[in-house]
C-alpha positions in Angstrom: -33.6 -9.7 -3.5 -30.9 -9.7 -6.2 -27.8 -7.7 -5.4 -25.4 -6.0 -7.9 -21.8 -7.0 -7.7 -18.7 -6.3 -10.0 -17.6 -9.8 -10.6 -18.9 -13.3 -11.0 -16.7 -16.1 -11.6 -19.0 -19.0 -12.2 -19.2 -22.6 -13.0 -15.5 -23.8 -12.1 -13.7 -25.8 -9.7 -13.6 -23.7 -6.8 -10.4 -24.6 -4.2 -11.2 -22.6 -1.5 -8.6 -23.0 0.6 -11.0 -21.9 3.4 -11.1 -23.6 7.2 -13.3 -26.7 6.0 -10.7 -26.6 2.7 -14.0 -27.0 0.2 -13.5 -27.9 -3.2 -16.9 -26.6 -4.6 -17.5 -28.3 -8.4 -19.7 -26.0 -10.6 -18.5 -23.3 -7.8 -18.7 -19.7 -8.2 -17.3 -16.6 -6.5 -18.8 -13.3 -6.1 -16.9 -9.9 -6.0 -17.7 -6.8 -5.1 -15.6 -3.4 -5.0 -11.9 -5.1 -3.9 -13.3 -7.9 -1.7 -15.1 -11.5 -1.8 -18.9 -11.4 -0.9 -20.0 -15.2 -1.3 -18.4 -18.3 -2.2 -20.8 -21.3 -3.2 -22.4 -23.3 -6.0 -22.7 -21.4 -9.6 -26.8 -22.0 -8.8 -26.4 -20.5 -5.3 -24.5 -17.2 -6.3 -26.5 -17.0 -9.5 -29.8 -16.8 -7.4 -28.4 -14.3 -5.0 -26.3 -12.0 -7.6 -26.2 -10.0 -10.8 -22.7 -8.9 -12.0 -21.6 -6.2 -14.5 -18.8 -9.2 -15.5 -19.0 -12.4 -15.3 -16.3 -15.1 -16.0 -16.9 -18.4 -17.3 -14.5 -20.7 -15.3 -15.2 -24.2 -16.8 -12.9 -26.9 -16.8 -10.7 -24.3 -14.9 -9.8 -24.2 -11.2 -10.2 -21.3 -9.0 -7.9 -20.7 -6.5 -6.8 -17.7 -4.0 -3.7 -16.1 -5.8 -0.2 -17.7 -5.1 2.1 -15.8 -2.5 5.7 -16.2 -2.9 6.9 -15.6 0.8 10.7 -15.0 0.1 12.7 -13.6 -3.0 15.0 -10.8 -4.1 14.7 -7.4 -5.8 17.1 -7.0 -8.2 18.1 -10.8 -9.0 15.8 -10.7 -12.4 18.5 -9.2 -14.1 21.5 -11.4 -12.7 20.0 -14.7 -13.8 22.7 -17.6 -14.7 25.4 -15.5 -14.3 28.5 -17.2 -13.2 27.2 -20.8 -14.2 28.6 -23.1 -12.1 29.9 -21.0 -9.6 27.6 -19.5 -6.9 30.5 -17.7 -5.0 30.9 -15.6 -8.5 27.2 -15.2 -8.6 27.2 -13.6 -4.8 30.3 -11.5 -5.3 28.6 -10.1 -8.3 25.4 -9.3 -6.4 27.6 -7.1 -4.3 29.3 -5.3 -7.4 25.9 -4.6 -9.0 23.9 -3.3 -6.3 25.8 -1.1 -5.0 27.7 0.2 -7.8 26.5 -0.7 -11.2 22.6 -0.3 -10.7 20.5 2.8 -11.2 16.8 3.6 -10.6 16.1 2.5 -14.5 17.6 -0.9 -13.3 15.6 -1.2 -10.1 12.2 0.0 -11.7 12.8 -2.6 -15.0 13.8 -5.8 -13.0 10.6 -5.0 -10.6 8.4 -4.5 -13.9 9.8 -7.7 -14.9 9.1 -9.3 -11.5 5.7 -8.6 -11.2 5.2 -9.4 -14.6 6.2 -13.0 -14.2 4.7 -13.5 -11.1 0.9 -12.0 -12.2 1.8 -14.4 -15.1 2.1 -17.3 -12.8 -0.3 -16.8 -10.8 1.2 -15.1 -7.5 -0.8 -12.4 -6.5 1.5 -11.6 -3.1 5.2 -11.6 -3.3 7.7 -10.4 -0.6 11.0 -8.9 -2.4 14.1 -8.1 0.0 15.5 -5.0 -1.3 19.0 -6.9 -2.6 21.0 -9.8 -1.5 23.7 -11.8 -1.9 25.2 -11.8 1.4 22.9 -9.1 2.3 24.0 -6.3 0.5 20.9 -3.7 0.4 20.7 -0.8 -2.0 20.2 1.8 0.9 21.8 4.9 0.2 19.1 6.7 -1.0 15.5 6.3 -1.3 15.1 6.8 -5.0 15.9 3.0 -5.8 13.3 1.7 -3.7 10.9 4.4 -4.8 11.6 3.3 -8.7 11.0 -0.2 -7.5 7.8 0.5 -5.8 6.6 2.5 -8.7 6.6 -0.4 -11.2 4.7 -3.0 -8.5 2.0 -0.3 -8.1 1.8 0.0 -11.6 1.4 -4.0 -12.5 -1.2 -4.0 -9.9 0.3 -6.8 -8.0 0.4 -7.2 -3.8 4.2 -6.8 -2.5 5.8 -6.6 0.8 9.6 -5.1 -0.1 12.1 -5.7 3.0 14.3 -3.1 3.3 17.2 -2.9 6.0 20.7 -2.3 6.5 23.6 -3.8 4.3 25.5 -6.1 6.5 27.9 -5.1 9.1 31.8 -4.1 8.7 31.9 -0.6 8.1 30.8 1.9 5.4 30.0 0.7 2.2 30.7 2.5 -1.1 27.6 3.2 -3.6 28.0 4.5 -6.6 25.5 7.2 -8.2 25.1 7.1 -11.7 22.7 10.4 -11.9 25.6 12.2 -12.8 28.3 12.3 -15.4 31.0 11.5 -14.1 29.3 9.1 -12.0 29.8 10.3 -8.1 30.7 7.8 -5.8 30.4 7.8 -1.7 31.0 5.5 1.9 27.3 5.1 3.2 28.0 4.6 7.1 24.9 3.0 9.2 23.5 5.9 10.3 22.9 7.1 6.9 21.6 3.8 5.9 19.3 4.0 9.1 18.1 7.6 7.7 17.5 6.6 4.1 15.4 3.3 5.8 12.9 5.5 7.4 12.6 7.6 4.3 11.4 4.1 2.2 9.1 3.1 5.0 7.5 6.8 4.5 7.2 7.0 1.0 6.0 3.4 0.4 4.5 1.8 3.2 0.6 1.0 2.6 1.3 2.6 -1.1 -1.2 1.7 -4.1 -4.2 1.4 -2.0 -2.4 -1.1 0.9 -0.7 -3.3 -2.2 2.2 -2.5 -1.4 3.8 -2.5 2.3 7.1 -2.6 3.9 9.2 -5.1 6.2 12.1 -5.3 7.9 15.1 -7.1 7.5 18.2 -7.7 9.1 21.2 -9.9 8.1 21.3 -13.2 10.3 24.0 -13.4 12.9 25.7 -16.3 12.8 29.2 -16.4 14.4 29.2 -20.0 14.5 29.3 -20.4 10.7 30.8 -17.0 10.0 33.9 -16.3 12.0 34.0 -12.5 10.9 30.8 -12.1 12.8 32.6 -12.6 16.5 34.3 -9.0 15.9 31.1 -7.2 14.9 28.5 -8.5 17.5 28.5 -5.4 18.9 27.3 -4.1 15.5 24.4 -6.7 14.8 23.3 -6.0 18.5 23.3 -2.3 17.2 21.1 -3.2 14.2 18.7 -5.2 15.9 18.4 -2.5 18.4 17.8 0.5 15.7 15.8 -1.6 13.4 13.7 -4.3 15.2 12.7 -1.5 17.6 11.1 0.7 15.2 9.7 -1.7 13.1 7.6 -2.9 16.2 6.9 0.6 16.9 5.7 0.8 13.2 3.5 -2.2 13.1 5.8 -3.7 10.1 6.6 -7.2 10.1 10.1 -8.8 10.1 12.1 -11.1 7.7 15.4 -12.4 7.6 17.3 -14.3 4.9 19.9 -17.6 5.5 19.1 -18.9 8.7 20.6 -22.3 9.5 21.5 -24.6 12.4 22.1 -22.7 15.5 20.9 -19.1 14.5 17.2 -19.1 15.1 18.1 -19.8 18.5 20.6 -17.2 19.1 18.6 -14.7 17.4 16.2 -15.3 20.0 18.9 -15.5 23.2 20.9 -12.5 21.9 18.8 -10.2 19.9 15.0 -10.9 20.8 13.5 -11.2 16.9 12.0 -14.1 16.9 8.1 -13.4 17.4 4.5 -14.3 15.9 5.4 -10.9 13.3 8.8 -12.9 12.2 8.9 -14.9 9.2 12.7 -16.6 8.9 14.1 -17.8 5.5 16.1 -20.7 4.3 16.1 -22.4 8.0 18.5 -25.5 7.1 19.5 -27.8 9.0 17.7 -26.8 12.1 18.9 -28.0 15.9 15.9 -29.0 18.4 16.6 -25.8 20.1 16.0 -23.8 16.9 12.7 -25.7 16.5 11.5 -25.0 20.4 12.3 -21.3 20.3 10.4 -20.9 17.0 7.2 -22.7 18.3 7.5 -21.5 21.6 7.6 -17.6 20.4 5.1 -18.3 17.1 7.8 -17.4 14.2 6.7 -18.5 10.9 9.8 -20.0 8.6 10.1 -19.9 4.9 11.3 -22.8 3.1 12.9 -22.5 -0.7 13.0 -25.6 -1.8 14.7 -24.5 -5.2 17.6 -22.4 -3.6 21.4 -23.4 -3.0 20.9 -22.9 0.3 18.5 -25.9 0.1 21.0 -27.8 -1.5 24.2 -27.1 1.2 21.3 -28.6 3.7 17.7 -29.0 4.6 15.1 -27.0 5.9 13.0 -29.6 8.5 9.6 -29.0 7.0 8.1 -31.9 7.8 9.3 -32.0 11.6 8.6 -28.0 12.3 4.8 -28.9 10.5 4.7 -31.6 13.6 6.0 -29.6 16.0 2.9 -26.9 15.0 5.4 -24.1 13.2 3.5 -22.3 10.7 5.8 -23.1 7.4 5.2 -21.3 4.0 7.2 -21.5 0.9 9.3 -19.1 -1.7 11.3 -18.9 -5.0 14.1 -17.4 -3.3 14.1 -15.2 -6.4 14.9 -15.5 -10.3 18.7 -16.1 -10.3 20.9 -17.6 -10.8 19.0 -20.7 -11.7 15.2 -20.6 -10.6 12.2 -18.5 -11.3 8.5 -17.4 -9.4 6.6 -20.5 -11.1 5.2 -21.5 -7.5 3.8 -25.0 -8.9 7.7 -25.5 -9.5 8.5 -25.0 -6.3 5.4 -26.7 -4.9 6.5 -30.3 -6.9 10.0 -29.4 -6.0 9.2 -29.3 -2.2 7.1 -32.7 -2.3 10.1 -34.6 -4.0 12.6 -32.8 -1.9 11.7 -33.9 1.2 10.3 -37.3 0.0 13.7 -38.4 -1.1 15.4 -37.2 2.0 12.9 -39.7 4.2 12.7 -42.3 1.2 8.9 -42.0 2.0 6.4 -40.8 -0.9 3.8 -40.3 1.8 5.8 -37.2 3.0 3.9 -33.6 2.6 0.8 -34.1 1.1 -0.4 -32.2 -1.9 -2.8 -30.2 0.2 -0.2 -29.0 2.5 1.9 -28.1 -0.1 -1.0 -26.1 -1.3 -1.4 -24.3 1.8 2.3 -23.6 2.0 1.7 -21.2 -0.8 -1.5 -20.0 0.1 -3.2 -19.7 3.7 -0.1 -20.8 5.6 1.7 -17.8 3.6 -1.1 -15.3 4.3 -0.4 -16.5 8.0 3.2 -16.2 7.6 3.1 -12.9 6.4 0.8 -11.9 9.0 -1.9 -11.2 6.3 -4.5 -14.2 6.8 -7.2 -12.0 7.6 -7.0 -10.2 4.1 -5.8 -12.6 1.7 -4.7 -16.5 1.0 -8.1 -18.1 0.7 -11.2 -17.7 -0.9 -13.9 -16.3 1.8 -16.4 -13.7 2.1 -15.0 -10.4 3.3 -11.1 -11.3 1.9 -9.6 -9.2 -0.7 -10.0 -10.7 -3.8 -6.9 -12.0 -5.1 -8.2 -14.9 -7.4 -6.8 -16.9 -9.8 -7.8 -19.3 -12.6 -5.7 -22.4 -13.8 -7.0 -24.2 -17.1 -7.2 -27.9 -16.5 -8.4 -28.3 -19.9 -4.9 -29.6 -21.2 -3.3 -32.6 -21.8 -0.5 -32.6 -19.0 -3.8 -31.9 -16.4 -6.1 -34.6 -18.1 -7.8 -36.4 -16.7 -10.5 -34.0 -15.4 -11.2 -35.6 -11.7 -8.9 -34.9 -8.3 -8.2 -31.2 -8.9 -6.1 -30.6 -6.1 -3.1 -33.0 -7.1 -3.5 -31.9 -10.4 -2.8 -28.2 -9.3 0.0 -29.1 -7.4 1.9 -31.9 -9.7 1.1 -31.2 -13.0 0.3 -27.5 -13.5 2.5 -25.0 -14.7 2.7 -21.0 -14.4 1.9 -21.3 -18.2 -1.5 -22.8 -16.9 -2.8 -19.8 -15.0 -5.3 -18.1 -17.6 -6.6 -15.3 -15.4 -4.8 -13.4 -12.7 -7.0 -11.0 -10.3 -5.5 -8.7 -7.4 -7.9 -6.2 -5.2 -10.9 -7.4 -7.7 -9.0 -5.7 -10.7 -8.3 -8.0 -13.3 -4.8 -7.9 -14.7 -4.7 -11.1 -16.8 -7.7 -12.5 -18.8 -7.1 -15.5 -21.2 -3.6 -15.1 -20.5 -4.4 -11.3 -22.3 -2.3 -8.8 -20.0 -4.5 -6.0 -18.8 -2.2 -3.7 -16.5 1.0 -3.6 -18.3 2.8 -3.6 -21.5 4.8 -6.4 -21.9 6.9 -5.9 -24.9 8.1 -2.6 -23.3 8.7 -4.3 -19.8 11.2 -6.7 -21.6 13.0 -3.9 -23.7 13.7 -1.9 -20.7 14.9 -5.0 -19.0 17.6 -5.6 -21.9 18.8 -2.2 -22.0 18.7 -2.0 -18.5 20.8 -5.4 -17.9 23.5 -4.1 -20.9 24.3 -0.8 -19.5 24.9 -2.9 -15.9 27.1 -5.2 -17.5 29.0 -2.7 -19.1 29.2 -0.6 -15.8 29.9 -3.6 -13.7 32.7 -5.3 -16.0 31.1 -8.6 -15.2 30.1 -9.5 -19.1 32.8 -12.6 -18.5 30.1 -13.5 -16.4 27.4 -14.1 -18.7 30.0 -16.4 -21.2 29.6 -20.2 -21.4 32.0 -22.1 -19.0 34.6 -24.1 -19.8 33.0 -27.4 -18.3 29.7 -26.8 -20.0 29.0 -30.0 -22.0 30.8 -33.4 -21.5 31.5 -32.9 -18.0 29.6 -34.5 -14.7 31.0 -31.1 -12.5 31.2 -27.7 -13.8 
């Protein structure tokens, strides 16, 4: 009996990422509503289904949507600022996120990020709601609402990680909704109440595409001397936020782990576990790796990040120890973007150079790190990360018939070594086609970019940081900034 379905993708090279890691030449994927109903050969699925819409994927790779497991909301507006001076850029984050951003800023930046991701085949992304040195916009839920509105409109899948700003007393925030703007000090109790409102308003929105995770600043007294004096406040944050996260079934993430801090997060704060995914994790100790493995905590490696210049996440060692390792972009500032193909290539070369061994990190493993392993890290492997019957229809097509992707053999190698974001021809999330043949169907690209430029100019005027967009004196002709 022939069954009617909504979408049949046929004649593609299907890289399934299923348990058998099947690569099916002349393969097909059948979709009904928001889920995959079958994966197999074109002949097999044509015999079983008739589709309302058919996509011919001849000479294209068909993959599960890519997953970016660590990034930052807001960073898109700060690209290249303070070039050559990471400290200036970090300081700019604190000023802009607390004192120079309004609802339009967060909505426009989110729309731009969603746009960049879907054009790059990133169907699921994690975005910490703020950044720099753990500065979050948690004085009013309206800013997170604006961010989530843009994600919902674009059609992508997102995990928005929200938590308090770093300890150390009340934080001054500016609200530009009135003229003149108002400012107030936001204490820990207010941040906690705003956080709860953000969860209530946004968790599970957009047919489940939007979910809230919890994030906390990393307690690192061995690296940050002032943390010793703030130990009690770090403990209070862990009790208030992590406990409620577990009650509500939310996942947990942190940004910026390094040697010794994972072991401390486990022994002192109890933050590790199978629904925790910890980012950067550079220069880990043997104890760090042991407690990560013992608690089934997941690690997110950001090979293109500044922290990966300052230290190395021991990815091969973690994998050999049995730890699930995913990959993240670390956001689009100050000097990178959401092209996960770029980050896969960077990841391989980064660790091969460290070991002086071209056999480190096989191509299939890095592809796992942005698909099925990333889904495991986010506690979403039952829904996304591979092309399998029953899973959500998050699917991308990559055009392989291009000079830099020829000849037509070894598709996994071509996708991981030679492809880039511009090779993604079609992006599907929840069974909905968001981009087909590079034509956007869910949003108006030019309108988004115009609003981004307008919001960025207003932010620069308000922050007084326009000088950070000027070329530094040693841009040309020198070996160092």
